[in-house]
N, C-alpha and C positions, 0 to 999 in steps of 0.2 A: 605285594599290595596289602595294605593294612586290613585286617579282618574287621567285619562289621557284625555286631550282635543284632540279628534281624528282628528279634522280638522287641528290643529296646528301640531300635530305629522305627519300627512300626508304631510304637506307642508315642514316640516324640512327634511323628508326623500327624497322628490323630489328635494329639494335644494341641498342636498349632492350628489344625483345621477347625477344631471346635472352638478355639479361642477367638477366631475371626468369624465364627458362625457360618461356615461353608458346609454344605452337604458334600458327600463323597462324589455325587454326580456333578455338582457345580464345579468342584475342584478339577475333576477329570476333564470337563468340557473346556476349562480355561487353559489347560496345558496340552490338550490334544490326546487325551487318554480315554479309555473306557472306564466306567464306574467300577467294574470288577477289578480293574488294575489297581485302583486306589484301595479297594477293599482287601486285595491280596497283600499289598504292602503293610497295611495296618494289622493284618492277621499274622505278620511275621514270616511271610512266605517269600519275600523278595529281598535280596541283599543290596543290589545297586540298580535301581530302575533307570531306564534309558532317559527318562525325563527328569532326572534328579535336579538339574539346574533350574528348570522351569518350575518344578514343585517348590523348591526353596524360595524362589523369587515371589511366587504367588502367596506363599505362607509368611513372607516377611522375615525370613531367617536365612541362614547360610547352609550350604551343603555340609560343612564340617560339623555344624551343630546337630543337624539331622542324623548324620552317620555316626558320630562319635561323642556328641555333646561337648564339643571343643569350641572355645572362643565364645563371643557374645551370642546370646540367643536371638536378639532383635537386630536385624540388618537395616540400616537406613535405606529408605526407598531409592531406587535408581533414578537417573534423570528421566523425566517424563517422555514417553513415546506417544506418538500421535496416531489415532485411528480415524480414518475417514468414514463417515456414517451418512447414508442417504436419508434425507427427510422425506418420508413418503406422503403423509397427509395428516389426518387427525384420528383420535380415538375417543370414544365416548366414556366419560367418567360420570355416568348417570345411567339412564335407561339404555338397554341394548340397542345397537344401531346397525344399519346395513354395512357389512364388511367391505362391500365393493367401493364404498365411499372412503374407507379408512386405510386399507392395506392393499393398494393396487398391485397387480402382478408385475408391472414394470417398475424399474428403479427410477426414482425421481432424479431430475437434473440438479436439484438442490442438495448440496453436500455440506455437512457440518463436520467439525473436527474436535475430537476429544482426546484427553490424555489419560493414560493409565487405566484403560478399560479391561486390559487383559485379553486373553484369547476368546474368540466367540464369533458369532455371525450377527452383526448388529444392524438395526435400523432405528430411525427416530420418528416420533409422532408428536403432534401438538395435542394437548389435552383440551377437550371440549366438555364442560360441565364441572360441577363442584362436589361430586361424590367422593373425591380423593383429595380435597383441598387442604387437608392437614399436611400432606406431603407434596402434592402436585396441584397447585392452584390452576384455575382455568387460564389458558394461554401459555402455560409452561410447556417445556419440551421434555419428553421422556425418551430414554435410550433403552431399547428392548433387545435382549439377546435371544435370538431364535434357537441357538444351540443349547440353551439351558431351560429345559421344560420339566425338570423334576420338582414336584411340589414340596415346599417347605413351609411349615406353619408361620404365619405372621409376615410372609414375604409377599411382594406385589408382582402381579402378572397381567398380561393381556390375555384374556380368555375368549374363546368362541363357544357360544351356547345356542343351540337350535339355529345354527347358520348365521348368527349375529355376534358381534364382538363387543367387549367391554373391558375396562381397566379397573381391577379390584384387588383386594388383599385376600389371600387364601387362608381359610380357617378349617381344619379337618374334623372338628368334633363339636357339633355335627358339621358335615361337609357343607361349606357355603362360600359364596363370593361376598366378601364383607366390605362395605364402604368404610372410608376413613375420613369423616367429614364433620364440619361444624354445623352442617345442615341436617337436622334430625329427620327430615322427610325422606332421606335415603335409607332404605331397609336392606337387610341381607337377602341374597338370592340363594335359596337352599337347593342343594344338588341331591337328587335321588340316586343316581348311579353315574359311574365314570363315563358311560357311553353318552350321557346327556351333554357333555361339554368336552372341549379340548383346550390345550394350552398353546397359545401362539408363541409365547416366550416370556422370560422373566425380565422385569424392569430393573435395569442396572443403575440408572442415574436419572435425576430430575434437574433441569436447568431452568432458571427463571431470570429474565432481564427485568431490572427495576427502572 
């Protein structure tokens, strides 16, 4: 079997991951690995990971390019595959609201279908409010990945704070839940400590019918 330079392999994987702005944790959740597994590859400790094919697909490249830098770096996307996602209810893009009205414990009978979401544990919510209207206008649908809770700056999440939930962008310095709106009345919600809030999941996609 052809040998692999583990250090170079790890650097190429990290290069592709950073190019598409994925955290190690997000990539790991998409392919069914632990974050430490991705970190070990990038540190040059792994020659051929068991999830090599899945990693290459998520990174938009080929196994050959990752392993040996052979062939084209960019792989055309595969035929779309479909993920069935339950539409649960709604999420507040404004003031915090009662989570019992937004993310019920049972799965809704209403199912939506999306292509190319990757690996994850997804549900969909309708947006209520305009605090995120630059990316998700009121009435749009957001697809949330419960399996991706690692906070990354400038990314959007559904949060729970003091027992209530909201849809906002994460900004770490200073730590806050940031609106992304044309309405200047919406203000950041500053976080004193990590125990004051939790992450329900990262918003993967916005859909709006015109």
